[in-house]
N, C-alpha and C positions, 0 to 999 in steps of 0.2 A: 801589526795593527789588527784589532778586533773588528767584528762586523759593525758594531755601533759606531766606531771611529770612522770606518769607511763610509757609512751613511752620512755622518756629520760632515766630513770633508767633501763628499760628493755634493751635498746641499750647499755648502759654503762656496765651492767652486762654481756651481751652476748659477747661484745667486749673483756672484761677482761678475760672471760673464754676461748674464742678462742685464745687470745694472749698467755695465759699461756699454754693451751693445745698444741698449735702448736709446742712448743719447744720439748715436750716429744713425740708428734706424729711424728715429723720429725726424731728424733733419733730412734724411734720405727720402722720406715720404712727403714731408711738407714743403720743402724748398722748391721742388720742381713746379708745383702749382703756383708758388709765389713768383718764380721766374716767368712762367707763362702769362700770369696776370700783368706783371710789370711790362713785358714786351707788348702785350695787347694794348695796354693803356698808352704806351709810347707811340705805337702805330696809329691808334685812334686820334690821339691829340697832336700827332706829329711833333713829339717832344723828345729830343735827343737824350735828356736826362734819364727818362724811364728806360729807353733802349740800352743805355750804358749800365743802368741798374741791373737789368737782366743779364748783361754780359759779365759784369763783375761778380754777381751772385753765382753764376754758373762756374766760374773759375774756382771759387771757394768750395762749391758743391762737389766738384770732382774729387777734391782731397778727402772729403768726408765719405764719399762713396767708396773710395779705395780702402779706407780703414774699416768701413762697415762690411765690406766683403770678407776681410780677415776675421772679424769677430763673428760674423754670421757663419762662416766655415767652422769656427771654433765651437759654436753651439751644436752644429751638426755632428761634429766629432764626439762631443761630450754626451750627446744623446745615446750614442752607441757604446762609448767607453764607460760612462758612469752609470747609465740606466739600462743595462743590457736586458734585464728581465722585462722591463716595460716595452722595449723595442721588440722583443721576442713575442710578447703577447699582442701588442697593438700595431706593430710595424706595418702589417699588411693593410690596416685600416687608414693610417695617416700617410701612407706612401703617395697617394694621389695628390692631396693638397701640397705636400712637400715638393713633389715634382713640378706642380703648377707654379709654386713660388719661385723655383729656379728658372722656369721658362719665362715668367714675368720679369725677373731681374735681367735676363739676357735680352729680352725685348726692349727693356728700358735702356740698357747699356749700349746696344747697337745704335739706337736712334740718338742717344746722347752724344756718341762719338760723331755721328753724321752732323748733328746740330753744331757741335763745336768746330768741326772742320770746315763747315760751309758759311761761317761768319763772313759777311761782306762779299759772298759769292752769288747771292741771290739778288737780282735786280728788283724783284718784287718781295718786299719785306713780309707780306702776309704769307707767302709760301714758306718762307723760313720759319715763321711762327708755327705753321702746321706740324713741323718736326717735333715741337714741344708737346703736342697732344699725346703721342705714344710714350714719350718720356714720363709725363705726369701719370698716365694710365698705368704704365708698367710699374712705377713706384707704388702707386696705390694698390694695385692688384697683388703685388708682392706682399704688402702688409695684410691684405685681405686673406690670402691663402695661409700665411703663417699663423694668423689669428684664428683661423678656422681650426687649426690643430689644437690650439689652446682651448678653444670653445668645446671641442670634442672631449678634452680631458675633464672639463667641468660638467658636461652633459652628454655622456657617452650613449650612442644609439647606433642602429644600422648594422646589427650583427646578432647572432645567437650565442649565448654563453653555455657551452657544453663541456663538462668536466674541466672547468677552469681555462678553457680555450675559447677564443673568439672565432666562430665559424659562420658560414653563410653571410659573409660580409657584403654589405650594400654600400659602397663608398659614397654615393651621392646622398643617401639618407644620413650617413654618418656626418657628412660635411654640413648639411643643412639641419643642424641640431637646434634645440631651443635657445642655447646660449649664443649662437652665431650672430643674429641680427644686432643685438645690443652691443656685443663685444666688438664686432667689426666697425659699427658706426662710431663707437666711442674711441677706438684706436685711431681711426682716420681723422675725425674732427679734432681730437686733442693734438695730433701731429701737426695739422694745419695751424691750429691756434698757437702751439708752442713755437713753431718755426717763425710765425709772424712776429711774435713778441721777442724772439732772439734777434731777428733782423732789425726790429725797432730799437732794441737795446744798443745795437751796433751804431745805428744812425744817431741816436741820442748821445752816445759816447763821443762820436766824431764832432758833434756840435759843441759838446762841453770842452773838447780839447782844442778849440779855436778855429776849426774849419767851418766857418759860418756860411758854407756854400749852399745855394738853393737846392742842389742835388741831394744833400743830406736831409734837408727839410721836407722835400718831396718823398724821399724814402721813408722818413719817419711817419708822415701823414698817411701814406698808403698802407704801411704795415700795421699801424695802430687801428686803422679802419678794418682791415682784415682780421686782426686779432680780436676786435670787439665782436664782429659777426660770428666768428668761430667759437668764441668764449660763450656767447649766448646759446649757440647750438650745443655746446658741450653740456651746459646746465640742463637743457631740455632732454638730451639723451641720457644724462645722469639720472633723471627722474624715471625714464623707462628701465634703466639698469636696476634701480631700486625695486621696481615692480617685478622684474624678472627674478631677482634674488628672493623676494617674498614668496614666489610661487615654486621655484625650482631649487633654490639653495637657502632655505630659511635659516639654517644654522649659521651661515656666513653673515647674513644680515643681522641676526641677533648678536653675534659676537662683535661685529663692527659697531653696533649701537649699544652694547652692554645692556641688552634687553633680556633680563634673566627669567622673568615670569610671563607666561602667555596671558594676554589680557586685551580688553578692548580699550580704545582711546589711548593708545600707547604714545608716550612723549618721545621726542627726538632729543637725544643727549649729545651735546657738543662740549668738547674739552673735558675737564675734570681729571681726577686721579682715582685709580682703583686700589683700595687698600683693604685687605681681608674681606674680599667680596662685597665691599661697600663703596659706592661711588660718592666721591667728595668733590666739592668746588666746581661742579658741572653746571652748565647752562641747559635747562630743560625747557623745550618748547612744547607745550601741551598739544596732544593729539597729532603732532606733526609726523610721527613715525607711521601711524595708522594711515594718514593721508598719503604719505610717500609710498607705502606698500600697496595700498588698495584703493586710493583715491576717495576714501571715506574717512571722516574724522572719528567715527565710532567703530570701525572694523577691528576685528581681533587679529593681533600679530603674534605669531608663534615665537615663544621664548626659548632660552637655552635649557629650561627645565624639561623640555620634550625630547632631549637627545642624550644618549649615553655620554659619559664624560670623555671616553676615548675618541669620540667622533666630533668633539667641539674644537674649532680652530683656536689658535693662540689669541688671547684676548687683547694683546697689544696692537692688533690691527685697528682698534678704535683710534689710536693716535695717528696711524697712517691715514685713516679716513679724515680726521680733523685737519691734518696738514694739507691734503689734497683739496678739500672743500674750501678751506680758508684762503689758500693761494688763488684758487679759481675765482672766488668772489672778489678778492682784492684786485685781480687783473681785470675783471669786468668793471669794477668801480673806477680804476685808473684809466681805462680806455674811454669810459663814458665822460669823465671829467676832461680828458684831453680833447675829445671830439667836440664837446660842448664849448670848451674854452676856445678852440679854433673858430667855431661858428660865431660865438658871441664876442670874440676878440678879447678874452681875458688875458691880462698881462702876465699872470703867474705861470702860464703855459710855457713861456720861454725862460722862466727862472731856473737857475742852476739846480736848486733843490728838487724841483719837479722833474727835471730831466734826469737827475740822479735816481729818482724813483722809477723812471722808465728803464734806465740801465739795470737797476736791480731786478726789474721784472723778467729779464732774460734768464738769469740763473734760478730765480724763483720758479719759473715755468718748468725748468728742467727738474727741479726738486719735486714739483707736483706730479710730473710724469713718473718719476722714480717711486714716489709714494703710492701712486695708483697701481703700478705694476706689482709692487710688494704686497699691496692689499689684495690684488687679484690672486697672486700665487700663494702667499701665506694663508689667505682666507680659504683655500681649497684643502689645506692640510686637515687631517693626516693622510689624505688621498693623493696619489699621483693620477689615478684614473678613478674618478669619484664613484664610490660604491662598489668598485670591483677590485682594485689593487691599491694597497697602501704604499706610502713612499718608501718605507724601510724594506718592503718586499721587492721593490724595483731596482734597488741600488746594487752596485758591484760589491764584491767581497775582496777586491784587490787591496794589497797593503801599500800601494804606491800613490794613492790619491793625494796625500799630503805633499809629496814631491811635485806632482802635477800642479797643485795649487800655487806653489811658489814660482814655478816656471811660467804659469799664465799671469801671475801678478807682475812679473818682470816684463812679459810681452805687452800687457796693457799699459804699463808705465811708459814703455818706449813708444807705443802707438799714440797714447794720449798726449805726451809731451811733444813728440815729433810732429803731430798734426797741428798743434797750437803754434809751434815755432814756424812751420812752413806757411801757415795761413798768415801769421803776423808779418813775416818777411815779404810774402807775396804782395800784400796790400801796402805795406810801409814803403817799399821801393817803387811802387807805382800808384801814387796818390791820384785821387779823382781829378784834381785840378790839372795835373800834367796830362792825364789821358784825354780830358776834354779839349785841352789846347792842341794836342797832337791830332785829334780827330778833326778839329776845325781847320788846322793847317793842311791836313790831307784833303779835305773837301775843297779848300781854296785851290790847291794844286790841280785837282781834277777839273774844276771849272776853268782854269787857265788853259789846260790841255784841250778842253772841248772848244774854247773860243779860238784857239790856234787852228 
C-alpha cells in the first residue's frame, strides 16, 4: 500500500469512527439533562409519570454510554495509530483537554452508578435528584473538553513554532482559542436539541402503535418543548458561528456558501448544483451572507478568489450545510406547530400523519448532527492543524490500514445492531403500563404495612 492509499484509508476509517461515535456521544451529552429535567418536573408536580420517565430514560441511557465508551476509546487509539505525526507534533498541546475529558467521563460514570443504585433508597426525592447534577455536568464537560481539542485544530495557538516543532506550550492559551466559544456552545446545544427530538420521536411512535397512555403524551409534550427551546438556541449560536468563520476561517465560509468572488452585499446561496464552476438552480437571498458574516447588509465578504487552490476546502461541503440548515429549520417549524396546536387545541396535532412527522424528526436530527460534523471536519481540509500541518503529512505510512478499516466496520455493525436489539427488548418486555401498575401495587403494599 502506497502513502496515498494509507492517507485515504486513514481518512475513511477516522470519518467512519467519528460518524458512528457522534450518535452515541450526542445522546450521551443530551439525555442526562433530559433525565434531570423530567425528574425535577415530576418532583415539582408530584407526578409519578415524569419520575418514571426519568427512570426509564436512564435505563436506556446506560446502554448508549457503554457503546459510547467503546467508540470513544477507538478514537483515542486511531489518533495514535493513524495520525502519529500529528500526535508527535501536537500531542503535548492537546494532552490536557484529553485528560480532562477522561476525568469528566469518570466523574459522570461514578455518579450515574450511584444514581441508579439508589433508586427508591432516598426518602427525600430531591436529594436523589441532586445526584443527576454531576451526571449532567460530567456529560457536558466531557463534550466541552473533546470539542476544545477540535477547536484547537481549527484555530491553533498557545505555542511557538520553532523549526517545525511546537515549543513553549501554554496549554490554557491553546484551550481558550478563538474557535472554542462557538464550537463548544454549538456542540452542547445541538446535543440537547437532538436528544430531545429523539425522545419525542420515541413518544410519538408509542402513541402511534396504540399505547395511548397519558405517560407517552406527557413525554412527547415535555420533549417537544425542550426541542423547541434548544433549536432556537442552535439557530442563534449558528449565527455566531458564521461570524467566527468570516473572521478566522473565511475560506471555509466561502466554500460552504459557494462564494467565489470577494465583494460587498454578498447573497446567501441555498441548495443549487455546481457544474463547471457555475451555480445552477440555487436560491439566492440578497445581502444575507454579508449580514451573516458581519451583521451588515453591505459589508464585504472574502471569496475563494483570495486563496490558493490547494488551500480551498472541498466544495461539496455546501450540500452538507444545506442539509444541516434545512433540517434545523424544519424541526423549529415542527415544534412550533406542535406547541401552538397544543395551546390552541388544534385537532391535527393528534393525527397520525403529524405524529409520523415527529417520529421522522428523530432520525432527521441525527442526520443534521452528522452533516454538521462532516461540514466542520471536511471544511478544515486540507489541514489537520490549520496553517501548520496538512492532513497527508500527519497520516501513518502503514500498509495495514485497509485491514483495520474492515475490522472496525465489523465492530461498529456489532455494536450498532446489538445496542438496538438490547434497547428494543428491554422496553418491549417491560411496557410502561405494567411498570406503572407494579409501582402502584408496591405503594399500596407499603401503605398497608404502615397501617399495620
